[in-house]
N, C-alpha and C positions, 0 to 999 in steps of 0.2 A: 707142480713143475713150473719153472720160471723160464721164460724166453728172454734172454738178455738182449736179443737183437730187435725185440718188438717195442712199440711205443706204448703199450698198455699200462706198464708199470704195476701190474697186478699178478698175483700168483695163480692166475686162471688162464687156461688156454681158450681163446675165443671159439675154436672149433668144437670145444666140449660143451659150450653153452646151448641150452635147448632153443630150438627154432620152431616157427609155426609149421613148416613143412615136416620137421621131424615128429612133432606132436601128431599131425594128421596120419603119418605112416604108423605110429604106434597105436593110434585108435583103430586104424584099419586092420592092423594085425591082431589086436586084442580089444574088440568092441565092448566087452563086458567091463573091462578095467578102465575104459575111457570115460572122461567126464560126461555127464548127461547133458551139460549145457553147451556142448560143442556146436558152433554155428556153421552151417554149410558154406562152402566157399562162394563168395559173391552173392550170397542171399540178400545182403542189404543193398545191392545195386539193381536188383531186378524188380521192375514195377509190374504189378498184376495187370493182365489184359482185361479181365472182366470179372464181375462177381461170380459168374457161372463157372469160369475156368480156374478160379482160385478158391481153395477150401482151407478152412482153418485146420492146422495139423494138431492133433491132440498132444498134450504135454507128455514128455517121457517120464514114465513112472518107475523105471529101473527094471532090472531083470531079477527074478527071485534068486536068492542065494548070493547076490553080489553085495559088495560093501560100498556101493556108490552113494554119494551124498543124497540127501532128500531133495526131490525136485522142487519143493517149495522154496528152497533157498537159492535156486538157480534163476538167472535172469531169463525173461521171456522175450520173444521177438514178435512184435505186432505188425502185421502186413495189412495196409489199408486196401480196401476193395472198393472199386467204383460201382455206382448203381443208385437206384432211388433211395431216398432217405427212409428211415424206419417210420412206419405209420404211427400216427398219434394214438396214444393209449385211449381206450374208451372212456368217455366222460370228460376228456380234456379238449378244449377248443383253442384254436389259434388266437393269439392276442389281437384285438381290433385296434385300429389307429386311435390315438388319443383324441378325445372330444373336449379337452380342457377349455374352459372359457378364457378368452384373452384378457390380460390385464389392461389392454388399451381400449378405453371406452370409445364408443362412436361419438363423433362430433355432432352433438345435437344442440349446441349453444345457438341461440337466436339473438341477434343484436336488436335491442329495443328501438322504438321509433326515434328518428332523428330530425324529422321535418314536421312542419305544421304544428297544430295545437298539441298533438301527441308528443312531438319532440320537445315542446316546452315543458310538458309534464315530466318527461324523462330527465330534463335538466334540473327539475325540482326534486328529483329523487324517486319519482313514481314511475317504475318501469312498466311500460305499456307496449303492446305489440304494434308493429307498423301497419299503416293502412294498405289497402290493395294497390293504390297508386304508387306508394313508396316501394312496395315489393316489386312492382313492374319496373320502376326506375332502377332498382338495384340489379335486377336481372339484365336490363339493357346495359348497365355499366360494366357488368362482368363480361358481356358479349363483346363490347368494344375494347376491353382491356386484354383480350387474348393475344398471344403471339403464335405465329404459324411457322411450320418448318420450311423456311425459305421465303424469299421476298414475294410480295404480291403487288399486282397492278390493278387499280380501279380506273376505268375510263368514263368520264362524264361527257355525254354526247347529246346533240340535237342539231339537226341541219339548219335550223332557223336561228338567226341572230336574236339576242335579247331574251333567250328562253331561260335565263337564270343559271347558266352553266358555271360562270365564274363564282358567284356566291355559293353555289352548291359545292364546288371544289374547295373553297376556303373553309366552309363549315365542316365538311367531312374530315378534312385534314386536322382541323382544330380538335374535333371530338376524339379522333384516334390518337393524336399526339398527347393531349391532356390526360387521357385515361390510360392508354396502353404504354406510354413512354416510348423510348427508343426513337431512332431517326425516322421521320415521316417527311416526304417531299411532295409539295404541290408544284406541278410542272405545267407551264403554259406551252401547249403544243399548237399554238395558233399562229399562222403565217400572215394573217391579215388583221392587224391592230388588236392583238391580244391585250386585255386590260387587267390581267391578274396582278401585274406589278403595280398598277395604279390603286388597286383595292387592298394592298397589303403593305407591311412595313418594309422600307428600304434599308439595307445594311450600309456599312461604311464604304461602299463602292457602288458602281453602276453596271456591273457585269451582267450579261445576258447569256442565253443559250449559245449564241454565236461566238462568245468568248470561250465557252467551255468546249465547244466542238473540236478545236485544234489540239486540245490537251487530253483527249480521251485515252490515247495510247499511254501517255505518262501516268494518268490516274489508274490505269489498269495494270501497271507494272507491279510485280510482287513487292517492291520496296516502297510503293506509294503509301502515304499516310492520310488518314481520313481528314485531318485538320487542313490539308491542302485544298479540300473542296470548299472551304469557307471563302475562298477568293471568288467563287462563281455563284454561290447561292446566298439568299438573304434570309437570315434567321429571324423568326418571329418571337421576340423576347417574352411576350405575354402568353402566347398560345403554343409555343414550343415546337413548331414545325419549321421547315425551310422552304423557300420559294425559288424555283428556277424560272427566271423571267424570259419573255420574248422581247422583241425590240419594236414597239408599236410606231416609232417615229420614222421608220423606213418602209419602202415598198416591199411587197411579198417577194419580188424577184431578187431582192438584196439579202434575204434571209431564208433562202430556199434550203430545205432539209430533205435529202434523198432518203430512200429506204435504208441504204447502208449507214447513212449518218444517224438515222433514228436508232438502228440496232446498236451502234456504238454508244450513243447517249443512254439508251436503256440499260446496256450492260454496266455502265458506270453507276447509274442510279440504283440498279439492283445490287451492286457490290456494297454501296455505302448506306442504303436505306432499306428498312424492312418493309416499307409500304410506300408506293408511288401512286398519287392521285393526279390523273392527267386531265387537264382542262383542254378540250379539243376545239378545233376551229370549225368553220361552217362548210368547208369544201370536203365533201365525202369522197372525192376522187383523188385528192392529194396523196402522194406517196407516204408522207408522214402520218396521215390519218389512217390509211390502210394498214401500215405497220403497227400503229398503236392498237388497232383492233386485233392484230395477230398476237400481240403480247398481253392482251387483256385477260385478267382472271375474273373480274366482276364488272359487268356493264351497268351503268346508271344513266337513265334517261331523265334529264332535267327539263322541266316545263313549268309554265305558269298556268293560270286559269284562262288565258286567252285561247280561243279555239284554234288559231293557226299554229300556236306553239304545240298544243296537244296533238294536233293532226300530224305535224311534222315528226314528232316523236313516234307516233303510232306507225306511220309509213316506214320509218327507219327499222322498227322492229319487224315489220312484215317483210321488208326487203332482206334482212338478215336471215329470217326464218326460211325464205324461199331459196336462199343459197345453200342451205343444208349444212351438214357436217358441224364443224366447230362454230360456225356463225349461227346456226340454229340453236345450239346449246347456249350460247351467250344470250340470244334473244329470249329463250324460254326461262333463263335464270336471271333475267334483268330485274332491276329495282327501279321503279318510277317514283320520282320525288316531285310532287305538285306544290308549288309555292304560290300563295295568294299575292298577286301583283297589285291589286287595287285595294286601298284602305276602305273603300266602300263595299267591297265584296264580302261574301259570307262564307262560313265554313262549309255550308251545304254545297255551294258552287264548286269548291275545291274537291269535296268528296265525290261529287258527280263525275268530275274528270278522272279521279282516281279509280272509280268503279268501272269506267270505260276501258281501263287497261287490264281488267281482271283476266281476260282470256289471252292477253298478249305477253304478260310478264309474271314473274314469281310473286311479286307483291308491289303495292303502291301505297305511299304514305303522303300525308298532307302537312304543310307548314303554314302557320298563321302569318298574317301580315305583320311586319315589324319594320319601322322606319330605319332602324340601324342597318338594315340590309340593302337599302335602296341607293345610297350614295356614300362616297367617301370610304375611308379605311374601315374594314370589317374586323371587329373584335368580339370574341366570345362574351366577354364581360359586359358588353354594351347591350346584349340581347335581353329581352324580357324573360322571366322564368318560364313562361308557357312556351316561348319559342325555343329556349334551350332544351326543354323536355322533348319537344317535337323533333329537334335535330338529333338528340340522343337516340330516340326511337328509330329514326331513319337510318342512322349509322349502324344500329344493331341489326336492322334488316339487311344492310349491305354486308356486315360481318358474317352473317349466316352463310353467305355464298363463298366465303374465303376458306 
């Protein structure tokens, strides 16, 4: 029958087509004749609550005497049940993590000797192990070549003038800059005739800390560039560190640095330099001296073999220890560097002074006499090899506390 008024365009009445509801009614009325694969309504939308509440329904095998198709040809419905996994079959073990040997071999390569007679043999093609002294030198070089997460401040102190603070500042700056790279600053924090500028190379200007102080806000701005700092510090072309000079030709009252001033200067130094080595003055009551101690990460006591210099250094450590807290920590972790001041002195005299600090500081090292350290500009290359090794060892001891 054709309905000319419908849009179907077929000789089939839609109402006569079988529907799911009609099939369910037919199955309910005649279950034997219904297909054995009929799925209950919404069965595919219900999740089982537990393994105990859901049981597998046995497949329909048909009713005797019916002509229903074989159940083997009918699709089955699998209902997942939650619960513990099936136990492992006897005799089977869970797979263990792989113990495969890595293709990346451990770095066991040892660099042959490079110095001394052994180094000469290496250059001739005879590979020979380095000496114990060369191994110690390599270990010290690695120690001073490290970079730390954040800037560090080393303060070189002694309340007695002429105790070798300035040469100690210069040599530590040289060692760290030459080996570790990166910006290192030697800072003259002396308000009374600081001589760090006289013992180091001068740049193409004569700027001092007093010229830098009014520019701290500009240099701390987000848009400030590191190259701008070259107007105020003096780069050491041979030893690769920079110097912030004081102004020794004016009175202390004309270059007074307050605690707030020092904080501003230290913030600038910490922004542009990874390591600040501060050469202190002799007035331990000055605001700039006290703020220097506040910002210190590693304290270094510089002294010579003269008794008054050593005693002044020891008294300072004892005074810091007595104050407790952070001051006591700095005192206990201090490094004492004893320099031979007299060319007629002996290494035993310097060692005796160093041994006297054993109970006051973390370590004490000695530096042999070297004429290159006693006057004029100080250069690393002008030192004798023994002096260079001694300063490398001293700087390694300092680096241990950073």
